[in-house]
Each structure stands twice: as C-alpha cells, then as structure tokens.
C-alpha positions as CSV (number, residue, x, y, z in Angstrom):
1,M,-18.8,-17.0,10.1
2,R,-17.1,-16.1,6.8
3,W,-16.3,-19.7,5.7
4,P,-19.6,-20.1,3.6
5,A,-18.9,-16.7,1.9
6,A,-15.4,-17.8,1.0
7,T,-16.8,-21.1,-0.4
8,L,-19.3,-19.1,-2.6
9,V,-16.4,-16.9,-3.9
10,L,-14.4,-20.0,-4.8
11,I,-17.4,-21.5,-6.6
12,L,-18.0,-18.3,-8.6
13,V,-14.3,-18.0,-9.5
14,A,-14.1,-21.7,-10.5
15,G,-17.1,-21.3,-12.8
16,C,-15.4,-18.6,-15.0
17,A,-14.8,-19.9,-18.5
18,A,-11.5,-18.1,-19.2
19,S,-9.0,-15.9,-17.5
20,P,-7.5,-12.9,-19.3
21,P,-4.1,-12.9,-20.8
22,R,-1.5,-11.4,-18.5
23,A,0.7,-8.7,-20.0
24,S,4.4,-9.4,-19.5
25,T,6.9,-6.7,-18.8
26,A,10.5,-7.2,-19.8
27,G,12.7,-7.7,-16.8
28,A,9.7,-7.8,-14.4
29,S,9.1,-10.7,-12.0
30,E,6.6,-13.2,-13.2
31,T,5.0,-13.4,-9.7
32,P,1.3,-13.2,-10.2
33,L,-0.7,-10.4,-8.7
34,P,-2.8,-11.5,-5.7
35,S,-6.4,-12.1,-6.7
36,K,-8.1,-12.1,-3.3
37,S,-8.5,-9.5,-0.6
38,A,-6.4,-10.3,2.5
39,T,-8.6,-8.3,4.8
40,T,-11.8,-9.3,6.6
41,T,-13.9,-6.4,5.4
42,D,-17.0,-6.7,3.2
43,S,-15.1,-5.1,0.2
44,V,-14.7,-7.1,-2.9
45,A,-11.5,-7.8,-4.7
46,V,-11.9,-7.0,-8.4
47,S,-8.5,-8.0,-9.5
48,D,-9.0,-9.9,-12.7
49,R,-11.4,-9.9,-15.6
50,S,-13.5,-12.8,-14.3
51,A,-14.4,-10.6,-11.3
52,C,-16.6,-8.4,-13.6
53,A,-19.1,-11.2,-13.4
54,S,-19.1,-11.2,-9.6
55,P,-21.5,-9.3,-7.5
56,S,-20.9,-5.6,-7.1
57,P,-18.6,-4.4,-4.3
58,S,-20.4,-3.9,-1.0
59,P,-20.1,-1.0,1.4
60,S,-17.5,-1.6,4.1
61,P,-19.1,-0.5,7.3
62,E,-15.7,0.0,9.0
63,T,-14.5,2.6,6.4
64,T,-17.4,4.2,4.5
65,A,-21.0,3.7,3.2
66,L,-19.7,3.8,-0.4
67,P,-18.6,0.7,-2.3
68,E,-14.9,0.0,-2.5
69,V,-12.7,-2.4,-4.4
70,R,-9.3,-3.8,-3.6
71,G,-7.0,-4.2,-6.5
72,A,-4.3,-6.7,-7.2
73,A,-1.0,-5.0,-6.7
74,R,2.8,-5.7,-6.8
75,D,5.0,-3.9,-4.3
76,A,2.0,-1.8,-3.2
77,E,-1.5,-2.0,-1.7
78,L,-4.4,-0.6,-3.9
79,W,-7.9,0.5,-3.0
80,G,-10.7,2.2,-5.0
81,L,-13.6,4.1,-3.5
82,L,-16.5,4.2,-6.0
83,F,-18.8,7.1,-6.1
84,A,-21.3,5.3,-8.4
85,P,-22.7,1.8,-8.3
86,L,-21.4,-1.0,-10.5
87,P,-21.7,-1.6,-13.3
88,F,-20.8,2.0,-14.3
89,P,-22.8,3.7,-17.1
90,T,-21.2,4.3,-20.4
91,G,-20.4,7.9,-21.4
92,K,-20.8,9.4,-17.9
93,T,-18.1,10.7,-15.6
94,V,-17.5,8.3,-12.8
95,K,-15.6,9.6,-9.8
96,I,-13.2,7.1,-8.1
97,A,-10.9,7.9,-5.2
98,W,-7.8,5.8,-5.2
99,R,-5.5,5.0,-2.3
100,M,-2.2,3.3,-3.2
101,T,1.0,2.8,-1.2
102,G,4.4,3.2,-2.7
103,S,6.2,6.4,-3.8
104,G,6.0,8.9,-6.6
105,P,3.1,10.3,-8.6
106,L,0.1,8.2,-9.6
107,R,-0.4,7.2,-13.2
108,V,-3.8,5.8,-14.2
109,S,-5.0,4.2,-17.5
110,A,-8.3,2.4,-18.2
111,T,-8.5,0.0,-21.2
112,H,-11.3,-2.0,-22.8
113,P,-10.3,-5.5,-24.0
114,D,-10.5,-4.2,-27.6
115,G,-7.9,-1.5,-26.8
116,T,-10.3,1.4,-26.5
117,R,-9.1,3.8,-23.7
118,A,-11.3,5.6,-21.2
119,T,-10.9,9.4,-21.1
120,F,-10.3,11.6,-18.0
121,A,-12.8,14.3,-17.0
122,F,-10.3,15.1,-14.3
123,G,-7.3,13.7,-12.5
124,P,-5.5,12.1,-11.1
125,E,-5.6,14.8,-8.5
126,E,-3.8,14.3,-5.2
127,H,-6.0,14.7,-2.2
128,S,-4.5,16.4,0.9
129,G,-6.9,15.0,3.4
130,S,-9.7,12.5,3.7
131,N,-11.6,10.4,6.2
132,W,-11.4,7.3,4.1
133,K,-9.2,4.9,6.1
134,R,-7.1,2.8,3.7
135,P,-3.3,2.7,3.4
136,G,-1.4,4.9,1.0
137,D,-1.7,8.3,-0.6
138,E,-5.0,9.4,-2.1
139,W,-6.0,10.7,-5.5
140,G,-9.2,11.4,-7.3
141,T,-10.1,10.6,-10.9
142,G,-13.1,11.3,-13.1
143,L,-13.2,8.5,-15.8
144,V,-15.5,8.3,-18.8
145,F,-15.9,4.8,-20.2
146,P,-17.1,5.1,-23.8
147,K,-18.5,1.6,-24.2
148,A,-19.8,-1.4,-22.3
149,G,-17.5,-4.2,-21.2
150,C,-15.0,-5.2,-18.5
151,W,-12.4,-2.5,-18.2
152,K,-8.9,-2.9,-16.8
153,V,-7.8,0.1,-14.8
154,R,-4.0,0.1,-14.2
155,L,-2.4,2.3,-11.6
156,S,1.3,2.7,-11.1
157,R,3.7,4.8,-9.1
158,D,7.5,4.9,-9.1
159,T,7.3,2.1,-6.6
160,G,4.3,-0.3,-7.0
161,T,1.8,-1.2,-9.7
162,G,-1.7,-2.6,-9.5
163,E,-4.9,-3.2,-11.5
164,V,-8.6,-3.4,-11.0
165,W,-11.2,-4.7,-13.5
166,L,-14.5,-2.8,-13.5
167,P,-17.8,-3.6,-15.3
168,V,-19.4,-0.9,-17.5
169,R,-22.9,-1.3,-19.0
C-alpha cells in the first residue's frame, strides 16, 4: 500500500521552513511546475529546493538499478538517471543521463543559490540508443559542482522546460 509513503512525503514537505523564490519569465504562464511524481514507481521527485532535504532517490526496479529523479516540467516530461549516489561530491565529474520530451536541442545549466554555476566535463551529448525506459529523447552530461549546497539544474528545449534540485556535499 502506498498511502503511508505518501503521508510521509507530505509530512516531510510540510516541515520545510521556506520554499525557494520562483524565477518569473516575461510572457510565460504563471502556472506552477508540478512538484510530485505522477507515476507509481519508487523514483523520487526532486523538483524544488526543499527536496534536497528529502531522502535520496531510490532505484526504480521497473527501469534500472540506478537512482533516478523526476523533474518538474512545463510542456514536457523530465527524468534524470544518476550515475552517482546523492548527495553528489564537490569537485568531481558526475554523470547524469537525461530524458526529456519536447522538441529541439537540450540546453542544461546548474546554478547554486549564490549564483555559482557548475561546469561541464562533457555534454549535453545526444544518445542514439539506450535501455533506460523513460519518455523523451536522451542526452548525457558530466557536471562538476564546485561547492556544497542545493543546486538547481534547469533543462530546456525549444518546446518544454524543467528543473531538478540536487544536493551536493
């Protein structure tokens, strides 16, 4: 039964002291991004800053043995497959495969709350094939987070935008 797990998530979310400011985009709809996964897998939605205090994502037995996250997205669906456990280490290359619906090339940025940006060891590189079963096209990135904190990773395509918050120690 998943009801007790949903209750625990609500209690954890309700206990967060503050929510992050939302950036506004001129001319964009003010519809908030979804904050919960709509699927019944064991993946964890990491869609806002408060999620950095939540337990690490869990493996999803129906897709892979690696942890995955579902991002909050507008006009798209966004998933990340993590090739390192959370929290990520500072100063090391962390490989993340992304799947995002929509159209056009993938653009990725990762920003610390103080404005510091992560650097790319590689990517985003489009993948031609994969056995990871999530919707959308797939890309790989190698991100280096230079300091600890809760990082906002923003992904966009010509159609669709999304974000994931990831903890770094």
